[in-house]
FIKOLZA-1660 file (N, C-alpha, C; in steps of 0.1 Angstrom, whole numbers, plus 5000, padded with zeros to 4 digits):
% residues 202
   i   px   py   pz ch aa at
   1 5010 5174 4777  A  M  N
   1 5004 5172 4764  A  M CA
   1 4999 5158 4763  A  M  C
   2 4986 5156 4758  A  R  N
   2 4980 5143 4756  A  R CA
   2 4984 5138 4742  A  R  C
   3 4987 5125 4742  A  V  N
   3 4991 5118 4730  A  V CA
   3 4981 5106 4727  A  V  C
   4 4978 5104 4714  A  K  N
   4 4969 5093 4710  A  K CA
   4 4978 5082 4705  A  K  C
   5 4975 5070 4710  A  G  N
   5 4982 5058 4705  A  G CA
   5 4974 5046 4705  A  G  C
   6 4980 5035 4701  A  K  N
   6 4973 5022 4700  A  K CA
   6 4981 5011 4709  A  K  C
   7 4973 5003 4715  A  I  N
   7 4978 4992 4723  A  I CA
   7 4984 4982 4714  A  I  C
   8 4997 4980 4715  A  T  N
   8 5004 4970 4706  A  T CA
   8 5007 4957 4714  A  T  C
   9 5008 4958 4727  A  Q  N
   9 5011 4946 4735  A  Q CA
   9 5005 4947 4749  A  Q  C
  10 4999 4936 4754  A  W  N
  10 4993 4937 4767  A  W CA
  10 4993 4923 4774  A  W  C
  11 4999 4922 4786  A  D  N
  11 4999 4910 4794  A  D CA
  11 4990 4912 4806  A  D  C
  12 4978 4906 4805  A  D  N
  12 4969 4909 4816  A  D CA
  12 4973 4902 4829  A  D  C
  13 4980 4891 4828  A  A  N
  13 4984 4884 4840  A  A CA
  13 4994 4893 4848  A  A  C
  14 5003 4900 4841  A  K  N
  14 5013 4908 4848  A  K CA
  14 5008 4923 4849  A  K  C
  15 4998 4926 4842  A  G  N
  15 4992 4940 4843  A  G CA
  15 5000 4951 4836  A  G  C
  16 5006 4948 4825  A  F  N
  16 5013 4959 4818  A  F CA
  16 5014 4955 4803  A  F  C
  17 5018 4965 4795  A  G  N
  17 5019 4964 4781  A  G CA
  17 5026 4976 4775  A  G  C
  18 5024 4978 4762  A  F  N
  18 5030 4989 4755  A  F CA
  18 5020 4996 4745  A  F  C
  19 5023 5009 4744  A  I  N
  19 5015 5017 4735  A  I CA
  19 5024 5023 4724  A  I  C
  20 5019 5023 4711  A  Q  N
  20 5026 5029 4700  A  Q CA
  20 5019 5041 4696  A  Q  C
  21 5025 5053 4697  A  P  N
  21 5019 5066 4692  A  P CA
  21 5014 5064 4678  A  P  C
  22 5003 5071 4675  A  L  N
  22 4997 5070 4662  A  L CA
  22 5005 5078 4651  A  L  C
  23 5010 5089 4656  A  L  N
  23 5018 5098 4646  A  L CA
  23 5032 5094 4645  A  L  C
  24 5040 5096 4656  A  K  N
  24 5054 5093 4655  A  K CA
  24 5059 5091 4669  A  K  C
  25 5071 5085 4670  A  G  N
  25 5077 5083 4683  A  G CA
  25 5078 5068 4687  A  G  C
  26 5086 5065 4697  A  D  N
  26 5088 5052 4702  A  D CA
  26 5076 5047 4711  A  D  C
  27 5074 5034 4711  A  R  N
  27 5064 5029 4720  A  R CA
  27 5067 5032 4734  A  R  C
  28 5057 5033 4743  A  V  N
  28 5059 5036 4757  A  V CA
  28 5053 5025 4765  A  V  C
  29 5059 5023 4777  A  F  N
  29 5054 5013 4787  A  F CA
  29 5041 5018 4793  A  F  C
  30 5032 5009 4796  A  V  N
  30 5019 5012 4803  A  V CA
  30 5016 5002 4813  A  V  C
  31 5014 5006 4826  A  H  N
  31 5011 4997 4837  A  H CA
  31 4996 4999 4840  A  H  C
  32 4990 4988 4845  A  I  N
  32 4976 4989 4848  A  I CA
  32 4972 5000 4857  A  I  C
  33 4981 5004 4866  A  K  N
  33 4979 5015 4875  A  K CA
  33 4977 5028 4868  A  K  C
  34 4981 5029 4855  A  A  N
  34 4980 5042 4848  A  A CA
  34 4967 5043 4841  A  A  C
  35 4959 5032 4841  A  L  N
  35 4945 5033 4835  A  L CA
  35 4936 5040 4843  A  L  C
  36 4929 5050 4837  A  Q  N
  36 4919 5057 4845  A  Q CA
  36 4907 5048 4848  A  Q  C
  37 4903 5040 4838  A  N  N
  37 4892 5031 4840  A  N CA
  37 4898 5017 4842  A  N  C
  38 4898 5012 4854  A  R  N
  38 4904 4998 4856  A  R CA
  38 4894 4988 4856  A  R  C
  39 4881 4991 4853  A  A  N
  39 4870 4981 4853  A  A CA
  39 4871 4973 4840  A  A  C
  40 4879 4978 4830  A  R  N
  40 4881 4971 4818  A  R CA
  40 4896 4969 4815  A  R  C
  41 4899 4960 4806  A  R  N
  41 4913 4958 4803  A  R CA
  41 4916 4962 4788  A  R  C
  42 4928 4966 4785  A  P  N
  42 4931 4970 4772  A  P CA
  42 4931 4958 4762  A  P  C
  43 4927 4961 4750  A  V  N
  43 4927 4951 4739  A  V CA
  43 4937 4955 4729  A  V  C
  44 4945 4946 4724  A  I  N
  44 4955 4949 4714  A  I CA
  44 4948 4955 4702  A  I  C
  45 4953 4967 4697  A  G  N
  45 4948 4974 4686  A  G CA
  45 4938 4985 4691  A  G  C
  46 4935 4986 4704  A  E  N
  46 4926 4996 4709  A  E CA
  46 4933 5010 4710  A  E  C
  47 4926 5020 4706  A  V  N
  47 4931 5034 4706  A  V CA
  47 4929 5040 4720  A  V  C
  48 4940 5046 4726  A  V  N
  48 4939 5052 4739  A  V CA
  48 4946 5066 4738  A  V  C
  49 4943 5074 4748  A  T  N
  49 4949 5087 4749  A  T CA
  49 4957 5087 4762  A  T  C
  50 4968 5093 4763  A  Y  N
  50 4977 5093 4775  A  Y CA
  50 4986 5105 4775  A  Y  C
  51 4992 5107 4787  A  S  N
  51 5003 5116 4788  A  S CA
  51 5016 5108 4790  A  S  C
  52 5027 5114 4786  A  V  N
  52 5040 5107 4788  A  V CA
  52 5048 5112 4800  A  V  C
  53 5052 5103 4808  A  G  N
  53 5060 5106 4820  A  G CA
  53 5073 5098 4820  A  G  C
  54 5079 5098 4831  A  K  N
  54 5092 5090 4833  A  K CA
  54 5091 5082 4845  A  K  C
  55 5097 5070 4845  A  D  N
  55 5098 5062 4857  A  D CA
  55 5110 5066 4865  A  D  C
  56 5114 5058 4876  A  D  N
  56 5125 5062 4884  A  D CA
  56 5138 5060 4877  A  D  C
  57 5138 5053 4865  A  K  N
  57 5151 5051 4858  A  K CA
  57 5151 5060 4845  A  K  C
  58 5142 5069 4844  A  G  N
  58 5142 5078 4833  A  G CA
  58 5136 5073 4820  A  G  C
  59 5129 5062 4821  A  R  N
  59 5123 5056 4809  A  R CA
  59 5109 5061 4807  A  R  C
  60 5105 5062 4794  A  A  N
  60 5092 5068 4791  A  A CA
  60 5081 5058 4796  A  A  C
  61 5070 5063 4801  A  Q  N
  61 5059 5055 4804  A  Q CA
  61 5046 5063 4803  A  Q  C
  62 5035 5056 4800  A  A  N
  62 5022 5063 4798  A  A CA
  62 5016 5065 4812  A  A  C
  63 5010 5077 4813  A  N  N
  63 5002 5081 4825  A  N CA
  63 4988 5085 4822  A  N  C
  64 4979 5084 4831  A  A  N
  64 4965 5089 4829  A  A CA
  64 4959 5084 4816  A  A  C
  65 4960 5071 4814  A  V  N
  65 4955 5065 4802  A  V CA
  65 4940 5064 4801  A  V  C
  66 4934 5069 4790  A  T  N
  66 4919 5069 4789  A  T CA
  66 4916 5061 4776  A  T  C
  67 4906 5054 4776  A  F  N
  67 4901 5047 4763  A  F CA
  67 4893 5057 4755  A  F  C
  68 4892 5053 4742  A  A  N
  68 4885 5061 4732  A  A CA
  68 4870 5064 4737  A  A  C
  69 4866 5077 4737  A  G  N
  69 4853 5080 4742  A  G CA
  69 4852 5084 4756  A  G  C
  70 4863 5082 4764  A  E  N
  70 4863 5086 4778  A  E CA
  70 4869 5099 4780  A  E  C
  71 4865 5106 4790  A  K  N
  71 4870 5119 4794  A  K CA
  71 4880 5118 4805  A  K  C
  72 4891 5126 4804  A  L  N
  72 4901 5126 4815  A  L CA
  72 4895 5132 4827  A  L  C
  73 4897 5125 4838  A  I  N
  73 4892 5130 4851  A  I CA
  73 4904 5136 4858  A  I  C
  74 4904 5148 4861  A  V  N
  74 4915 5155 4868  A  V CA
  74 4912 5154 4883  A  V  C
  75 4922 5147 4890  A  K  N
  75 4920 5145 4904  A  K CA
  75 4927 5157 4912  A  K  C
  76 4920 5162 4921  A  T  N
  76 4926 5172 4930  A  T CA
  76 4934 5165 4941  A  T  C
  77 4944 5172 4945  A  A  N
  77 4953 5166 4955  A  A CA
  77 4946 5165 4968  A  A  C
  78 4948 5153 4975  A  R  N
  78 4942 5151 4988  A  R CA
  78 4952 5153 4999  A  R  C
  79 4948 5159 5009  A  T  N
  79 4956 5161 5021  A  T CA
  79 4955 5149 5030  A  T  C
  80 4966 5145 5036  A  S  N
  80 4966 5133 5044  A  S CA
  80 4958 5136 5057  A  S  C
  81 4950 5126 5060  A  S  N
  81 4942 5127 5073  A  S CA
  81 4950 5125 5085  A  S  C
  82 4946 5132 5096  A  R  N
  82 4954 5132 5108  A  R CA
  82 4950 5120 5117  A  R  C
  83 4939 5114 5115  A  W  N
  83 4934 5104 5124  A  W CA
  83 4943 5092 5125  A  W  C
  84 4949 5087 5114  A  P  N
  84 4958 5076 5116  A  P CA
  84 4970 5079 5125  A  P  C
  85 4976 5091 5124  A  L  N
  85 4986 5095 5133  A  L CA
  85 4981 5096 5147  A  L  C
  86 4969 5101 5149  A  S  N
  86 4964 5102 5162  A  S CA
  86 4961 5089 5168  A  S  C
  87 4956 5079 5160  A  L  N
  87 4954 5066 5165  A  L CA
  87 4967 5059 5170  A  L  C
  88 4977 5060 5161  A  V  N
  88 4990 5054 5164  A  V CA
  88 4996 5061 5177  A  V  C
  89 4994 5074 5178  A  A  N
  89 4999 5081 5190  A  A CA
  89 4992 5076 5203  A  A  C
  90 4979 5074 5202  A  I  N
  90 4971 5070 5213  A  I CA
  90 4975 5055 5217  A  I  C
  91 4977 5047 5207  A  F  N
  91 4981 5033 5210  A  F CA
  91 4995 5033 5216  A  F  C
  92 5004 5042 5211  A  S  N
  92 5018 5042 5217  A  S CA
  92 5017 5047 5231  A  S  C
  93 5009 5057 5234  A  A  N
  93 5007 5062 5248  A  A CA
  93 5002 5051 5257  A  A  C
  94 4993 5042 5252  A  A  N
  94 4987 5031 5259  A  A CA
  94 4998 5021 5263  A  A  C
  95 5007 5019 5253  A  L  N
  95 5018 5009 5256  A  L CA
  95 5027 5015 5267  A  L  C
  96 5030 5028 5266  A  V  N
  96 5039 5034 5276  A  V CA
  96 5032 5033 5290  A  V  C
  97 5019 5035 5291  A  V  N
  97 5012 5034 5304  A  V CA
  97 5012 5020 5309  A  V  C
  98 5010 5010 5300  A  A  N
  98 5011 4996 5304  A  A CA
  98 5024 4993 5309  A  A  C
  99 5035 4998 5303  A  F  N
  99 5048 4996 5308  A  F CA
  99 5051 5002 5321  A  F  C
 100 5046 5014 5323  A  A  N
 100 5047 5021 5336  A  A CA
 100 5040 5014 5347  A  A  C
 101 5029 5007 5344  A  L  N
 101 5022 4999 5354  A  L CA
 101 5027 4985 5356  A  L  C
 102 5038 4982 5349  A  E  N
 102 5044 4969 5349  A  E CA
 102 5035 4958 5344  A  E  C
 103 5027 4962 5334  A  R  N
 103 5018 4952 5328  A  R CA
 103 5024 4947 5314  A  R  C
 104 5034 4954 5310  A  L  N
 104 5040 4952 5297  A  L CA
 104 5055 4954 5297  A  L  C
 105 5063 4944 5293  A  P  N
 105 5077 4946 5293  A  P CA
 105 5082 4955 5281  A  P  C
 106 5093 4961 5283  A  L  N
 106 5098 4970 5273  A  L CA
 106 5101 4964 5260  A  L  C
 107 5105 4951 5259  A  Y  N
 107 5108 4945 5247  A  Y CA
 107 5095 4944 5238  A  Y  C
 108 5083 4944 5244  A  V  N
 108 5071 4943 5235  A  V CA
 108 5070 4956 5228  A  V  C
 109 5072 4967 5235  A  I  N
 109 5071 4981 5229  A  I CA
 109 5081 4982 5217  A  I  C
 110 5094 4977 5220  A  A  N
 110 5104 4977 5210  A  A CA
 110 5100 4969 5198  A  A  C
 111 5094 4957 5200  A  A  N
 111 5090 4949 5189  A  A CA
 111 5079 4955 5181  A  A  C
 112 5070 4962 5187  A  Y  N
 112 5060 4969 5179  A  Y CA
 112 5066 4980 5171  A  Y  C
 113 5076 4987 5176  A  A  N
 113 5082 4998 5169  A  A CA
 113 5090 4992 5157  A  A  C
 114 5097 4982 5159  A  A  N
 114 5106 4976 5149  A  A CA
 114 5097 4970 5138  A  A  C
 115 5087 4962 5141  A  I  N
 115 5078 4956 5131  A  I CA
 115 5071 4966 5123  A  I  C
 116 5066 4977 5130  A  S  N
 116 5059 4988 5123  A  S CA
 116 5068 4995 5113  A  S  C
 117 5080 4997 5117  A  L  N
 117 5090 5004 5108  A  L CA
 117 5092 4995 5096  A  L  C
 118 5094 4982 5098  A  F  N
 118 5096 4972 5087  A  F CA
 118 5084 4972 5078  A  F  C
 119 5072 4972 5084  A  T  N
 119 5059 4972 5076  A  T CA
 119 5058 4984 5068  A  T  C
 120 5061 4996 5073  A  F  N
 120 5060 5008 5066  A  F CA
 120 5069 5008 5054  A  F  C
 121 5082 5003 5056  A  I  N
 121 5091 5001 5045  A  I CA
 121 5086 4991 5034  A  I  C
 122 5080 4981 5039  A  S  N
 122 5074 4971 5030  A  S CA
 122 5063 4977 5021  A  S  C
 123 5055 4985 5027  A  Y  N
 123 5044 4992 5019  A  Y CA
 123 5051 5001 5008  A  Y  C
 124 5061 5008 5013  A  W  N
 124 5068 5017 5004  A  W CA
 124 5075 5010 4992  A  W  C
 125 5081 4999 4995  A  L  N
 125 5087 4990 4984  A  L CA
 125 5076 4985 4975  A  L  C
 126 5065 4981 4981  A  D  N
 126 5055 4975 4972  A  D CA
 126 5049 4986 4963  A  D  C
 127 5048 4998 4968  A  K  N
 127 5043 5009 4959  A  K CA
 127 5052 5012 4948  A  K  C
 128 5065 5012 4951  A  R  N
 128 5075 5014 4941  A  R CA
 128 5075 5003 4930  A  R  C
 129 5073 4991 4935  A  K  N
 129 5073 4980 4925  A  K CA
 129 5060 4981 4916  A  K  C
 130 5049 4985 4922  A  A  N
 130 5037 4987 4914  A  A CA
 130 5039 4998 4904  A  A  C
 131 5046 5008 4907  A  Q  N
 131 5048 5019 4898  A  Q CA
 131 5057 5016 4886  A  Q  C
 132 5066 5006 4889  A  T  N
 132 5076 5003 4878  A  T CA
 132 5073 4989 4872  A  T  C
 133 5061 4983 4875  A  G  N
 133 5057 4971 4869  A  G CA
 133 5065 4959 4873  A  G  C
 134 5071 4959 4885  A  R  N
 134 5079 4947 4890  A  R CA
 134 5070 4939 4898  A  R  C
 135 5075 4927 4902  A  W  N
 135 5068 4917 4910  A  W CA
 135 5065 4923 4923  A  W  C
 136 5052 4922 4928  A  R  N
 136 5047 4928 4940  A  R CA
 136 5050 4920 4952  A  R  C
 137 5049 4926 4964  A  I  N
 137 5049 4919 4977  A  I CA
 137 5035 4913 4979  A  I  C
 138 5034 4900 4981  A  P  N
 138 5020 4894 4983  A  P CA
 138 5012 4901 4994  A  P  C
 139 5000 4903 4991  A  E  N
 139 4991 4910 5001  A  E CA
 139 4991 4902 5014  A  E  C
 140 4992 4889 5013  A  A  N
 140 4991 4880 5026  A  A CA
 140 5003 4884 5035  A  A  C
 141 5015 4887 5029  A  N  N
 141 5026 4890 5036  A  N CA
 141 5024 4904 5044  A  N  C
 142 5018 4913 5037  A  L  N
 142 5015 4926 5043  A  L CA
 142 5005 4924 5055  A  L  C
 143 4995 4916 5053  A  Q  N
 143 4985 4914 5063  A  Q CA
 143 4992 4906 5075  A  Q  C
 144 5001 4897 5073  A  L  N
 144 5007 4890 5083  A  L CA
 144 5016 4900 5092  A  L  C
 145 5022 4909 5085  A  L  N
 145 5030 4919 5093  A  L CA
 145 5021 4927 5102  A  L  C
 146 5009 4931 5097  A  S  N
 146 5000 4938 5105  A  S CA
 146 4995 4929 5117  A  S  C
 147 4993 4917 5115  A  L  N
 147 4988 4908 5125  A  L CA
 147 4998 4906 5136  A  L  C
 148 5010 4906 5133  A  I  N
 148 5020 4903 5144  A  I CA
 148 5025 4916 5151  A  I  C
 149 5019 4927 5147  A  G  N
 149 5022 4940 5154  A  G CA
 149 5026 4951 5145  A  G  C
 150 5026 4949 5132  A  G  N
 150 5031 4960 5124  A  G CA
 150 5020 4969 5119  A  G  C
 151 5008 4967 5124  A  W  N
 151 4996 4975 5119  A  W CA
 151 4998 4990 5121  A  W  C
 152 5004 4995 5131  A  P  N
 152 5006 5010 5132  A  P CA
 152 5014 5015 5120  A  P  C
 153 5024 5008 5116  A  G  N
 153 5032 5012 5104  A  G CA
 153 5024 5011 5091  A  G  C
 154 5016 5000 5091  A  A  N
 154 5007 4998 5079  A  A CA
 154 4997 5010 5078  A  A  C
 155 4991 5014 5089  A  L  N
 155 4981 5024 5089  A  L CA
 155 4987 5037 5085  A  L  C
 156 4999 5040 5089  A  L  N
 156 5006 5053 5085  A  L CA
 156 5009 5052 5070  A  L  C
 157 5014 5040 5065  A  A  N
 157 5017 5039 5051  A  A CA
 157 5005 5041 5042  A  A  C
 158 4994 5035 5046  A  Q  N
 158 4981 5036 5039  A  Q CA
 158 4977 5051 5038  A  Q  C
 159 4979 5059 5048  A  S  N
 159 4975 5073 5049  A  S CA
 159 4985 5082 5041  A  S  C
 160 4998 5080 5044  A  Y  N
 160 5007 5090 5039  A  Y CA
 160 5014 5086 5026  A  Y  C
 161 5014 5073 5023  A  L  N
 161 5019 5068 5010  A  L CA
 161 5008 5066 5000  A  L  C
 162 4995 5067 5005  A  R  N
 162 4984 5064 4996  A  R CA
 162 4985 5051 4989  A  R  C
 163 4989 5041 4997  A  H  N
 163 4990 5027 4992  A  H CA
 163 4981 5017 4999  A  H  C
 164 4974 5009 4992  A  K  N
 164 4965 4999 4998  A  K CA
 164 4954 5006 5007  A  K  C
 165 4950 5018 5003  A  S  N
 165 4941 5026 5011  A  S CA
 165 4927 5026 5005  A  S  C
 166 4925 5020 4993  A  K  N
 166 4912 5020 4987  A  K CA
 166 4906 5007 4984  A  K  C
 167 4914 4996 4984  A  K  N
 167 4909 4983 4981  A  K CA
 167 4901 4978 4993  A  K  C
 168 4888 4977 4991  A  R  N
 168 4879 4973 5003  A  R CA
 168 4882 4960 5009  A  R  C
 169 4884 4950 5000  A  A  N
 169 4887 4936 5005  A  A CA
 169 4899 4936 5013  A  A  C
 170 4910 4943 5009  A  F  N
 170 4922 4943 5016  A  F CA
 170 4920 4950 5030  A  F  C
 171 4913 4961 5030  A  L  N
 171 4911 4969 5042  A  L CA
 171 4903 4961 5052  A  L  C
 172 4893 4954 5048  A  I  N
 172 4885 4946 5057  A  I CA
 172 4894 4936 5064  A  I  C
 173 4903 4929 5057  A  V  N
 173 4912 4919 5063  A  V CA
 173 4922 4926 5072  A  V  C
 174 4926 4938 5068  A  F  N
 174 4936 4946 5076  A  F CA
 174 4930 4949 5089  A  F  C
 175 4918 4954 5090  A  W  N
 175 4912 4958 5102  A  W CA
 175 4909 4946 5111  A  W  C
 176 4907 4935 5105  A  L  N
 176 4905 4922 5113  A  L CA
 176 4918 4919 5119  A  L  C
 177 4929 4920 5112  A  T  N
 177 4942 4918 5118  A  T CA
 177 4945 4927 5130  A  T  C
 178 4941 4940 5129  A  V  N
 178 4943 4949 5139  A  V CA
 178 4935 4945 5152  A  V  C
 179 4922 4941 5150  A  L  N
 179 4914 4937 5161  A  L CA
 179 4919 4924 5168  A  L  C
 180 4924 4915 5160  A  V  N
 180 4930 4903 5166  A  V CA
 180 4942 4906 5174  A  V  C
 181 4951 4914 5168  A  N  N
 181 4963 4918 5175  A  N CA
 181 4960 4925 5188  A  N  C
 182 4951 4935 5188  A  L  N
 182 4947 4942 5200  A  L CA
 182 4941 4933 5210  A  L  C
 183 4933 4923 5206  A  A  N
 183 4926 4914 5215  A  A CA
 183 4937 4905 5222  A  A  C
 184 4947 4900 5214  A  V  N
 184 4957 4892 5220  A  V CA
 184 4966 4900 5230  A  V  C
 185 4969 4913 5226  A  L  N
 185 4977 4921 5235  A  L CA
 185 4969 4925 5248  A  L  C
 186 4956 4927 5246  A  S  N
 186 4948 4930 5258  A  S CA
 186 4947 4918 5268  A  S  C
 187 4946 4906 5262  A  W  N
 187 4946 4894 5271  A  W CA
 187 4960 4892 5278  A  W  C
 188 4970 4894 5270  A  L  N
 188 4984 4893 5276  A  L CA
 188 4987 4903 5287  A  L  C
 189 4981 4915 5286  A  T  N
 189 4983 4925 5296  A  T CA
 189 4973 4924 5307  A  T  C
 190 4963 4916 5305  A  G  N
 190 4953 4914 5315  A  G CA
 190 4954 4901 5323  A  G  C
 191 4945 4892 5320  A  Q  N
 191 4945 4879 5327  A  Q CA
 191 4958 4871 5324  A  Q  C
 192 4962 4873 5312  A  G  N
 192 4974 4866 5308  A  G CA
 192 4987 4873 5311  A  G  C
 193 4987 4883 5319  A  G  N
 193 4999 4891 5322  A  G CA
 193 5010 4883 5328  A  G  C
 194 5007 4872 5335  A  Q  N
 194 5017 4864 5341  A  Q CA
 194 5026 4858 5331  A  Q  C
 195 5022 4857 5319  A  L  N
 195 5030 4851 5308  A  L CA
 195 5042 4861 5306  A  L  C
 196 5039 4874 5305  A  F  N
 196 5050 4883 5303  A  F CA
 196 5060 4883 5315  A  F  C
 197 5055 4882 5327  A  Q  N
 197 5063 4881 5338  A  Q CA
 197 5072 4869 5338  A  Q  C
 198 5066 4858 5334  A  A  N
 198 5074 4846 5333  A  A CA
 198 5085 4847 5323  A  A  C
 199 5082 4853 5311  A  L  N
 199 5092 4855 5301  A  L CA
 199 5103 4864 5305  A  L  C
 200 5099 4874 5313  A  A  N
 200 5109 4884 5318  A  A CA
 200 5119 4877 5327  A  A  C
 201 5116 4866 5334  A  L  N
 201 5124 4860 5343  A  L CA
 201 5134 4850 5336  A  L  C
 202 5131 4847 5323  A  L  N
 202 5140 4838 5316  A  L CA
 202 5153 4844 5313  A  L  C
% end
């Protein structure tokens, strides 16, 4: 059921505020992620329409918030694309082949797996924080994780968690980190392969 209310509090720096129903009921929390139109910011006293949901702690919060005069856009569910999983599988297979050819030590594969898992969990935590209006993980930290080898986990998180998968500026930097990481790995397994051999002897 859609409810009509008025913005009574809004902190643009933190991206959240509160809505007071026009008829009756307690005010509800609203996060910027709940706005259908994010090109504009709420103004105190502005009338909005919303549906009421619950956060992970059972507290009321506004969902699918529309400003006066806007129509609610009903989004159809999207199925996850298989290409991220395929790309990660191909990359994993390439690592195994490089190990079999003695071009890559096992600890490098283990490092990719561990960092990717940590990166996936970081994306999950960041999405949970965004949904509950808590302080987010800096984007620079997520990009750094991708750069040092966590990009497979980041790619899977973007696809299956639907997080950080639409922001163009973020995705451009993300793919740059992937290219840099692959370029360094390629050099280390090629002309720089002696470095891995030297480290293995330590």
